[in-house]
LODRENTOR-282435 format. One line per field, with one value per residue (C-alpha): residue number from 1; residue in one letter; x, y, z. Coordinates in steps of 0.2 Angstrom, whole numbers. Layout:
! residues N
kegu	c(NUM,...)
vexpa	c(A,...)
X	c(X,...)
Y	c(Y,...)
Z	c(Z,...)
//
This chain:
! residues 697
kegu	c(1,2,3,4,5,6,7,8,9,10,11,12,13,14,15,16,17,18,19,20,21,22,23,24,25,26,27,28,29,30,31,32,33,34,35,36,37,38,39,40,41,42,43,44,45,46,47,48,49,50,51,52,53,54,55,56,57,58,59,60,61,62,63,64,65,66,67,68,69,70,71,72,73,74,75,76,77,78,79,80,81,82,83,84,85,86,87,88,89,90,91,92,93,94,95,96,97,98,99,100,101,102,103,104,105,106,107,108,109,110,111,112,113,114,115,116,117,118,119,120,121,122,123,124,125,126,127,128,129,130,131,132,133,134,135,136,137,138,139,140,141,142,143,144,145,146,147,148,149,150,151,152,153,154,155,156,157,158,159,160,161,162,163,164,165,166,167,168,169,170,171,172,173,174,175,176,177,178,179,180,181,182,183,184,185,186,187,188,189,190,191,192,193,194,195,196,197,198,199,200,201,202,203,204,205,206,207,208,209,210,211,212,213,214,215,216,217,218,219,220,221,222,223,224,225,226,227,228,229,230,231,232,233,234,235,236,237,238,239,240,241,242,243,244,245,246,247,248,249,250,251,252,253,254,255,256,257,258,259,260,261,262,263,264,265,266,267,268,269,270,271,272,273,274,275,276,277,278,279,280,281,282,283,284,285,286,287,288,289,290,291,292,293,294,295,296,297,298,299,300,301,302,303,304,305,306,307,308,309,310,311,312,313,314,315,316,317,318,319,320,321,322,323,324,325,326,327,328,329,330,331,332,333,334,335,336,337,338,339,340,341,342,343,344,345,346,347,348,349,350,351,352,353,354,355,356,357,358,359,360,361,362,363,364,365,366,367,368,369,370,371,372,373,374,375,376,377,378,379,380,381,382,383,384,385,386,387,388,389,390,391,392,393,394,395,396,397,398,399,400,401,402,403,404,405,406,407,408,409,410,411,412,413,414,415,416,417,418,419,420,421,422,423,424,425,426,427,428,429,430,431,432,433,434,435,436,437,438,439,440,441,442,443,444,445,446,447,448,449,450,451,452,453,454,455,456,457,458,459,460,461,462,463,464,465,466,467,468,469,470,471,472,473,474,475,476,477,478,479,480,481,482,483,484,485,486,487,488,489,490,491,492,493,494,495,496,497,498,499,500,501,502,503,504,505,506,507,508,509,510,511,512,513,514,515,516,517,518,519,520,521,522,523,524,525,526,527,528,529,530,531,532,533,534,535,536,537,538,539,540,541,542,543,544,545,546,547,548,549,550,551,552,553,554,555,556,557,558,559,560,561,562,563,564,565,566,567,568,569,570,571,572,573,574,575,576,577,578,579,580,581,582,583,584,585,586,587,588,589,590,591,592,593,594,595,596,597,598,599,600,601,602,603,604,605,606,607,608,609,610,611,612,613,614,615,616,617,618,619,620,621,622,623,624,625,626,627,628,629,630,631,632,633,634,635,636,637,638,639,640,641,642,643,644,645,646,647,648,649,650,651,652,653,654,655,656,657,658,659,660,661,662,663,664,665,666,667,668,669,670,671,672,673,674,675,676,677,678,679,680,681,682,683,684,685,686,687,688,689,690,691,692,693,694,695,696,697)
vexpa	c(M,N,E,Q,T,Q,A,V,F,S,H,Q,M,F,P,N,R,A,H,Q,Y,N,G,I,L,Q,L,L,L,H,F,N,W,I,W,I,G,V,V,Y,Q,N,E,D,I,T,E,E,F,I,E,K,V,L,P,S,F,S,Q,K,G,I,C,F,N,F,I,E,R,L,P,K,Q,T,F,S,D,Y,I,P,E,S,I,E,E,G,T,K,K,M,K,V,V,M,E,S,S,A,K,V,V,V,I,H,G,E,I,H,A,L,M,F,F,R,V,M,K,A,Y,V,D,W,D,N,I,A,M,K,T,K,A,K,V,W,I,M,A,A,Q,I,E,F,I,S,L,P,F,Q,R,N,W,D,I,G,F,L,H,G,A,L,S,F,A,L,H,S,K,E,L,H,G,F,H,E,F,L,R,M,R,N,P,L,S,E,K,K,D,G,F,L,S,E,V,W,Q,H,A,F,T,C,L,F,S,D,G,E,T,D,D,R,V,E,K,Q,C,T,G,E,E,K,L,E,S,L,P,M,T,L,F,G,M,S,M,T,G,H,S,Y,S,I,Y,N,A,I,Y,A,I,A,H,A,F,H,A,M,Q,S,S,R,K,K,R,N,A,L,V,E,A,K,S,W,D,L,I,N,Q,H,P,W,K,L,H,H,Y,L,R,S,T,S,F,N,N,S,A,E,E,E,I,S,F,D,Q,N,G,E,L,V,G,G,F,N,I,L,N,W,I,M,F,P,N,Q,S,F,L,R,V,S,I,G,K,T,N,T,Q,E,S,S,G,E,I,L,T,I,Q,E,D,A,I,V,W,P,G,I,F,N,Q,T,R,P,L,S,L,C,N,P,R,C,R,L,G,Y,T,K,S,K,K,E,G,E,Q,F,C,C,Y,N,C,I,P,C,S,D,G,K,I,S,D,K,E,D,I,D,D,C,F,E,C,P,K,E,Q,Y,P,N,R,F,K,D,G,C,L,P,K,Q,I,T,F,L,F,Y,T,E,P,L,G,I,I,L,A,M,F,A,L,C,F,S,F,F,T,A,L,V,L,G,I,F,M,K,H,K,G,T,P,I,V,K,A,N,N,Q,S,L,S,Y,I,L,L,I,S,L,L,F,S,F,L,C,S,L,M,F,L,G,K,P,E,Q,W,K,C,L,L,R,Q,T,S,F,G,M,I,F,T,I,A,V,S,C,I,L,A,K,T,I,I,V,L,F,A,F,M,A,T,K,P,G,S,R,M,R,K,W,V,G,K,R,F,S,S,S,I,I,F,S,C,S,F,I,Q,A,L,I,C,I,V,W,L,A,T,S,P,P,F,P,D,V,D,L,H,S,V,T,E,E,M,I,L,Q,C,N,E,G,S,P,G,M,F,Y,C,T,L,G,F,M,G,F,L,A,T,V,S,F,V,V,A,F,L,A,R,K,L,P,D,S,F,N,E,A,K,F,I,T,F,S,M,L,V,F,C,T,V,W,L,T,F,L,P,T,Y,L,S,S,K,G,K,Y,M,V,A,V,E,I,F,S,I,L,A,S,S,A,G,C,L,G,F,I,F,S,P,K,C,Y,I,I,L,L,R,P,E,L,N,S,K,R,H,L,V,K,I,N,K)
X	c(203,192,183,181,197,209,204,210,227,227,231,228,238,224,211,195,189,170,177,185,168,160,172,169,151,152,164,151,136,147,150,131,139,125,129,144,156,164,180,185,199,194,199,191,190,184,169,164,163,152,140,139,144,137,120,121,128,112,102,109,104,120,116,128,130,143,152,166,179,198,204,212,231,249,262,271,256,247,250,249,233,223,224,208,197,205,198,183,183,190,177,162,172,176,162,150,141,146,161,167,174,178,192,193,208,224,241,245,228,234,245,231,224,243,246,228,233,250,244,224,222,209,205,192,186,182,194,196,177,172,187,184,186,193,193,204,204,219,225,229,247,256,268,278,287,304,299,284,295,291,272,259,252,241,225,229,226,212,211,206,211,210,227,233,238,258,269,287,300,314,330,321,328,345,342,337,352,364,360,373,371,390,393,378,381,372,355,351,335,342,355,338,330,345,347,329,328,343,344,360,369,382,397,403,420,413,401,410,411,392,387,380,379,386,380,394,383,385,369,357,340,333,337,325,309,293,283,298,303,297,308,293,286,268,255,260,278,273,262,275,288,274,268,288,289,272,279,294,286,274,290,298,281,280,298,297,282,291,298,313,330,336,349,344,355,348,346,337,324,320,319,305,297,298,289,273,271,252,256,262,245,239,252,250,232,236,252,251,266,273,284,298,285,277,260,252,251,237,225,207,197,195,214,213,224,216,214,205,212,219,209,222,220,233,242,250,265,269,288,280,282,267,260,248,240,229,212,203,201,191,188,180,171,161,147,143,151,160,166,173,182,185,195,185,195,211,205,213,201,204,207,193,180,188,193,173,164,161,143,140,122,111,103,105,98,80,78,68,52,53,49,56,46,54,60,52,65,78,88,80,93,88,72,63,58,42,35,26,8,-3,-2,14,32,50,64,77,84,82,66,56,39,34,24,12,17,9,-10,-4,7,6,18,26,26,41,35,53,47,32,24,15,-3,-12,-26,-41,-59,-73,-64,-74,-60,-58,-65,-79,-83,-84,-95,-108,-109,-112,-128,-132,-132,-140,-155,-157,-159,-172,-182,-182,-186,-201,-208,-205,-217,-229,-229,-232,-247,-254,-270,-270,-282,-268,-258,-273,-279,-265,-266,-256,-249,-242,-232,-224,-220,-213,-202,-196,-190,-185,-175,-168,-163,-153,-144,-141,-131,-119,-114,-107,-92,-77,-68,-77,-83,-93,-106,-107,-108,-121,-132,-130,-138,-153,-155,-156,-169,-181,-181,-184,-196,-205,-205,-209,-223,-229,-230,-239,-252,-254,-257,-270,-279,-280,-287,-298,-304,-311,-319,-328,-334,-346,-363,-366,-347,-342,-324,-326,-320,-304,-299,-295,-279,-279,-279,-264,-255,-259,-249,-234,-235,-236,-222,-211,-213,-210,-193,-189,-190,-179,-165,-166,-164,-151,-142,-145,-137,-124,-123,-110,-94,-79,-67,-53,-54,-37,-41,-53,-40,-24,-15,-26,-32,-49,-57,-76,-91,-94,-112,-111,-126,-128,-143,-152,-144,-153,-168,-170,-167,-180,-194,-191,-192,-208,-216,-209,-215,-233,-233,-229,-242,-256,-251,-249,-267,-273,-262,-280,-290,-294,-280,-291,-291,-273,-256,-254,-246,-232,-231,-229,-214,-206,-209,-202,-186,-185,-186,-173,-161,-163,-162,-147,-140,-137,-126,-116,-114,-107,-96,-89,-73,-68,-74,-84,-95,-98,-101,-113,-125,-124,-128,-144,-148,-147,-156,-169,-173,-172,-184,-197,-193,-192,-207,-220,-217,-209,-227,-235,-221,-224,-242,-240,-225,-226,-247,-255,-271,-274,-271,-290,-304,-315,-301,-301,-318,-319,-307,-315,-331)
Y	c(-139,-151,-139,-153,-161,-149,-132,-135,-134,-120,-103,-88,-74,-66,-60,-67,-65,-62,-44,-41,-45,-34,-20,-19,-18,-4,5,3,8,23,32,25,16,3,-1,-9,-23,-37,-45,-62,-75,-93,-100,-109,-93,-83,-95,-93,-75,-75,-88,-84,-64,-57,-62,-52,-37,-38,-39,-23,-13,-18,-20,-28,-22,-37,-51,-56,-70,-68,-80,-96,-93,-98,-86,-97,-95,-79,-67,-78,-87,-72,-58,-63,-67,-52,-42,-46,-47,-29,-23,-28,-18,-2,0,-4,11,7,16,6,-10,-23,-35,-51,-63,-69,-59,-59,-53,-35,-43,-48,-29,-24,-35,-28,-11,-16,-26,-20,-2,3,18,9,2,20,18,38,40,28,28,17,16,-1,-9,-23,-36,-37,-53,-43,-35,-25,-36,-36,-46,-39,-34,-26,-13,2,-2,11,11,27,17,13,30,34,15,8,-7,-16,-21,-32,-20,-17,-7,-2,-13,-6,-11,-17,-3,-6,-24,-24,-11,-23,-37,-44,-59,-61,-62,-74,-87,-99,-89,-95,-85,-69,-70,-76,-59,-50,-54,-52,-35,-28,-37,-44,-61,-67,-73,-92,-90,-100,-88,-71,-65,-70,-59,-44,-36,-43,-40,-34,-36,-17,-13,-5,-11,8,12,0,7,5,-5,-17,-17,-8,-5,-4,-20,-24,-33,-49,-47,-40,-56,-68,-59,-61,-79,-83,-74,-82,-101,-94,-87,-104,-114,-104,-105,-125,-127,-116,-127,-142,-147,-155,-151,-133,-136,-146,-148,-141,-156,-164,-151,-151,-171,-169,-154,-166,-180,-171,-157,-156,-150,-134,-127,-126,-113,-105,-101,-94,-84,-65,-54,-37,-37,-25,-11,-11,-20,-34,-50,-62,-75,-78,-91,-98,-98,-82,-66,-52,-37,-26,-20,-3,5,12,25,22,38,35,47,50,44,27,28,27,29,20,32,24,34,23,6,-6,-14,-28,-26,-40,-28,-17,-28,-20,-2,8,24,34,51,56,71,63,54,56,51,47,63,61,64,82,77,74,58,47,41,25,22,13,29,48,51,57,75,84,84,66,48,31,20,3,-1,-18,-31,-22,-23,-15,-3,3,14,29,46,51,68,66,67,81,86,77,80,74,84,71,64,45,45,28,37,55,60,73,89,92,98,115,116,112,108,121,121,111,98,99,107,114,131,138,137,155,158,164,168,180,196,213,221,211,215,202,205,223,220,209,220,236,226,218,238,244,232,234,254,251,239,252,264,254,250,270,272,260,268,285,279,268,275,274,261,250,248,243,232,222,215,231,218,205,218,226,209,203,220,219,199,205,219,206,194,207,211,193,189,201,188,177,189,190,176,163,163,153,164,168,149,147,160,164,148,146,166,165,149,157,174,166,156,171,181,164,161,179,178,161,171,184,172,161,177,185,168,168,186,184,168,178,189,178,178,166,161,154,159,177,169,165,181,190,194,177,165,175,175,157,151,164,156,138,140,148,135,120,130,134,116,110,123,120,100,105,116,104,88,93,113,122,126,136,122,124,116,109,100,109,121,115,131,138,134,139,147,141,137,118,117,101,91,94,84,97,111,102,101,120,125,111,116,135,127,117,133,143,130,131,150,148,135,144,160,154,147,163,176,178,186,206,216,226,212,202,203,186,188,199,184,171,179,184,165,159,168,163,144,146,155,141,127,133,136,118,111,128,129,111,114,129,128,139,158,155,143,159,170,158,157,176,179,166,176,192,189,177,194,206,197,195,215,219,209,211,230,239,240,246,260,264,268,279,288,290,287,293,295,277,275,280,267,274,267,251,249,252,242,228,232)
Z	c(-205,-196,-182,-170,-168,-175,-169,-151,-159,-170,-164,-175,-177,-188,-180,-182,-200,-194,-187,-203,-212,-201,-202,-221,-219,-206,-218,-232,-221,-215,-231,-238,-251,-256,-273,-275,-285,-277,-285,-278,-279,-282,-266,-252,-239,-253,-258,-240,-241,-256,-250,-231,-229,-244,-240,-224,-234,-243,-226,-221,-238,-248,-266,-277,-295,-300,-292,-302,-300,-305,-315,-307,-310,-305,-305,-322,-331,-324,-339,-354,-351,-342,-353,-364,-347,-336,-350,-349,-330,-330,-342,-331,-316,-325,-335,-320,-312,-294,-288,-275,-278,-263,-267,-257,-260,-253,-253,-271,-278,-283,-296,-307,-308,-309,-324,-331,-329,-339,-354,-355,-362,-348,-358,-370,-354,-347,-333,-335,-332,-319,-307,-292,-274,-270,-254,-250,-237,-224,-232,-248,-247,-262,-268,-285,-296,-300,-321,-309,-303,-315,-317,-314,-298,-301,-301,-282,-277,-264,-260,-243,-236,-219,-213,-198,-182,-183,-174,-180,-170,-162,-173,-187,-200,-194,-195,-213,-218,-209,-221,-234,-244,-245,-225,-223,-237,-228,-233,-249,-249,-245,-260,-272,-265,-267,-285,-290,-283,-288,-305,-305,-301,-289,-299,-296,-303,-317,-326,-323,-341,-343,-331,-335,-321,-304,-287,-276,-258,-254,-263,-251,-249,-244,-262,-271,-275,-263,-276,-275,-257,-242,-228,-215,-206,-212,-204,-209,-204,-189,-186,-190,-178,-163,-167,-165,-148,-143,-145,-137,-122,-121,-121,-107,-98,-100,-94,-79,-75,-73,-55,-60,-57,-59,-73,-89,-105,-121,-130,-114,-115,-134,-134,-118,-128,-144,-135,-130,-141,-140,-122,-129,-135,-118,-114,-129,-126,-109,-116,-113,-115,-121,-136,-140,-147,-129,-135,-127,-137,-130,-136,-133,-127,-146,-149,-160,-158,-148,-158,-172,-189,-195,-210,-222,-236,-250,-258,-273,-281,-299,-294,-290,-272,-260,-241,-232,-220,-205,-206,-194,-186,-179,-163,-154,-137,-130,-124,-139,-154,-169,-167,-181,-179,-195,-199,-213,-217,-218,-232,-250,-263,-281,-290,-301,-287,-283,-264,-260,-254,-269,-271,-275,-279,-291,-296,-290,-273,-273,-269,-255,-260,-268,-263,-266,-279,-284,-300,-305,-309,-302,-286,-270,-271,-288,-287,-296,-288,-286,-280,-263,-263,-259,-241,-238,-238,-236,-228,-231,-247,-252,-238,-240,-239,-236,-221,-216,-208,-190,-189,-185,-202,-220,-234,-244,-264,-266,-253,-244,-227,-218,-215,-200,-205,-206,-193,-201,-200,-207,-201,-199,-208,-223,-240,-238,-219,-224,-238,-228,-214,-224,-234,-216,-208,-223,-225,-205,-209,-223,-212,-198,-210,-216,-198,-195,-211,-206,-187,-194,-206,-195,-196,-216,-224,-232,-214,-207,-222,-220,-202,-194,-179,-189,-201,-185,-179,-197,-198,-180,-185,-201,-192,-181,-193,-203,-187,-181,-197,-189,-176,-189,-192,-182,-169,-165,-147,-135,-135,-150,-156,-143,-149,-167,-175,-161,-164,-181,-181,-168,-177,-195,-187,-181,-197,-208,-196,-199,-215,-215,-203,-215,-231,-219,-215,-231,-237,-223,-224,-242,-236,-223,-234,-241,-235,-220,-220,-202,-206,-197,-181,-188,-194,-177,-169,-159,-173,-181,-163,-160,-176,-171,-154,-160,-173,-162,-148,-158,-165,-147,-143,-156,-151,-131,-136,-147,-134,-121,-130,-143,-140,-153,-148,-155,-165,-176,-193,-199,-214,-225,-233,-233,-230,-215,-197,-198,-182,-183,-174,-172,-174,-161,-169,-187,-186,-175,-186,-201,-190,-187,-205,-211,-199,-206,-223,-219,-215,-229,-241,-232,-234,-252,-256,-247,-257,-274,-271,-265,-277,-287,-274,-276,-273,-259,-249,-250,-254,-257,-274,-266,-251,-266,-273,-257,-252,-270,-267,-247,-254,-269,-259,-244,-257,-266,-247,-243,-258,-258,-240,-240,-254,-248,-236,-221,-219,-235,-226,-215,-227,-238,-222,-220,-239,-236,-221,-229,-247,-239,-227,-241,-252,-239,-234,-254,-261,-247,-239,-255,-265,-249,-246,-263,-262,-244,-249,-269,-273,-257,-266,-267,-248,-245,-240,-254,-267,-259,-259,-277,-282,-270,-280)
//
C-alpha cells in the first residue's frame, strides 16, 4: 500500500503489528528464552518481519538457532510438491537445540505443520526427545481441510499464540445452530461448507443414485470435531463483525450530519453515498461505539483499531478436541509503552517438560561461582562457563562478570557467596602469643638475674674489668627490650602504636651504643697500656657516656620527626589475608621505620667491625671476641628480618618482629654475659686480680 496516498483511506481492524512484535519480544524476555528458532511464510509481510523486526530482537539479547522459510505453496499443490522440501525444513527445526520456535505467517500457516506431521516420520527427526514450545502470531488460525479432520494435533499441546481480542456475542451460538442450507438455498457458500464438513452431497434430482451420503440439512454443526469447526467466535470473526458495525455507525453519522429533509428514500441515500465514498473515512476515523458484547470499538489517529492482544495457551486432548485458554494479554499505553501480563501458573507446557518452564538456551546456564566466557565464532548467546578468579564471586546464574565481596567479607570455597572476615591480631591467649610472651618473660627474668649477679659481685675484678656502669646500662636496656616486645602482643591501640616502635628503637639504640662503647673502650684500654700512649684520657666514663648520649640523641631525633610528621596509628588490613581482617599498627611512614632500623644496623655494624679487629687482644683486658659473636648474631637476625618481615602477612609480621627482638637481645645477653656469669658463679677462683694480671702477663 502506498502509505502517502492510500494510508489515509485505510482502517485496520487488526491492531498495529508493531505492538504484536513487541509483545512477542516481551514474552521471550519474560521467560528468558534467548535461544530460539524462527519459521516464516514467504509473504511480503513476513519478509518485513525478518528484515526489520528480528534485528531488534537481537539488540535485546535474543539469538537465533535457525531462521527457516516455509515452502511457497498453493492449496492445490501443497502436499505433492512440499514433502521433500518440508522434510528438510522440519529436520532442521526438530533437531535444533532451541526449545522455542516462533511461527510467523498468515491464517493457513499451521496447515504446513499438520501435513508434515501426517506425512513425515517425526520420530526419525527427534520429535519425541526435542519437543518445542510453538509461539504463533495472531494472524495464524487453526483451520483444517475436510480430509484433515482426524489428523493428530498433539504436537500443538502447550503452544502459545497471540490472538485478536474477542468476546462471545450474545446469540451467536443460537445463530449457528439455526443455519440450514435447505432453508437458505440462495447462500451457496453455506451449502459448500456443509457438504465438506459433513462429507455428504445435496441431491439435485439427477444424481441421487450416485450419492453415497446425502445431506439432509438436519446435521448439527456442534457435532463436528473442533479440528474442523468451532462454535466459538474467533478473533478474526470478531474483527469482521466489528468492521461491519463500524461502517454502519459511520454511515449513520454521515447521514445524520446532513441538513436535508427529515425523510429520504433509501435509494436516494445510497446514491448519495456512492457519489461521495471518500467522505465516509472521516466518519470512520472518529467512530466510537459499544458493540453487543458491551465492548468499546474505536480507531486511533492513524486509523488503527485501539486495543491489544490476548495470549492463548493451546491445550490438546486425545479425542482431538482442544482448548485455547487466555493466560495473558498485551496492552498499549502512550506513557509506558507495551505492557505484558502473564499468569504463568495457568500455563500448561508440553508434556516432555513435566510442567516446568522450558529453558531455551544455547548452552546450560553458568552455575553460581562461574562467569561467562565468549565462544569464538559463535553467537553472543553461546558461551563457556569459567570459574570466578580468586577474590571474586558470582551469586547469580549466567552472570556476565564476577565481582568482589565487600571489604569486610571474603569469597567462600565455591565462590558463590561471601563470608564475614574474621577479626584477627596476635592474641596473648593463642599458642603463638603464649610462646612469645613466655620467652619474653623468661629472658627478662634471666636478664634481671644477671643484673642481680653483677650488682652482688660488683666489687670483684671481673665485673670491674668489664666497665661496671656500661654493663649495668646494657643489662637494663636488654631487660626493657625483652619487656617492650610484649607491647606488640594484643589488640593494637593508639598508645601501643605510638610507643612500641619508638620505644623499641630507643631501647635497642642504647643497648647497641653501650656495646659499641664497650668495644671502643676495650680497644682504647689496650692501646693505653703502651708506654707514652695518649689514649688514657679516652678510657674514662665521660667518653663512654658521650657515645651512648650522642647515639641515643640521633635516634631520638629520628623518632621525634617520625611522630611529628607521620605517626603510627591503629589500622585494619583487609587485603593481605583473604579470610581475615587484620588489626595492626600502620607505621605511618615506612621510611622513618626503616631509618630507625637502619641507624641501629649502622651502630651494630660498627660495633661488629671494631670488635672483630680487637678479637685477638689479651682476655684480661677485653671481651671483644664475645662482642664479635653477639654482634654477628644481632646483624644476622636483623638482616634476615627484612625479607622475612616483608614476605609475612597479618599477625605473623608482628611475630617475626617479636622474634627478631628476642633473638637479637638474647644473643647479646648470652654471648656477652654468660662467660662472666660462669666465672662468677662456677669458677670463682678465676675471679681475682692475680689471675687477671697473670693472664695479662
